[in-house]
C-alpha angles and dihedrals in degrees: 000000000000116000119242117250111274106255093031112147139200134174138212122194139188141165111242104247128186092269091054094059124103087237090064093066105082125140096169143009090265091062113091128162134166122263098257135110106295120238091229089058091048089052089051092051091048090051090052092052092051092044090055089062091057099038099085090053098052122111124223111299094011126124133180113233132191116253105172135005122187102189140177118197104197108163135035125240122203125223116279097033124116119243121200124196117197117193123197120196112233101180143272124301103194106303093344125093114214129216141179110216127191125191121203138177126193089279093058138260114004100172149345136203143188104224136185127195135188131208114232142171108258093216092049093048096048093042091054091048093052093046090048091053100038113144114266092020114126116234120241 
């Protein structure tokens, strides 16, 4: 795989809907969060932006997957507001591709992350996941 050009950018955007709010993630009655854009959704949008930089360079059956995210979520976004994540490619560290990602809404910056991705074979990744979680196999 050829590396992207250092400084290459890509964006991902979405409007914060009801299912994207922190308040939507509730597994039990003790779980209560405010009705603002969830950090988990912001991270997913950031990963998408970074993945879009690598996508044109992937071979058949290859995918880029997130390995690390060091994120700060610094401002709240209400439902109905668009969030845009912009990733910038910083270079490769061994097998990992490094990115800086900034998320913004119409009020300004809401978060930023240092993010690393790896390129993997989809078949190998899924096969490993299935073997690791086979019925009767003890967890490690």
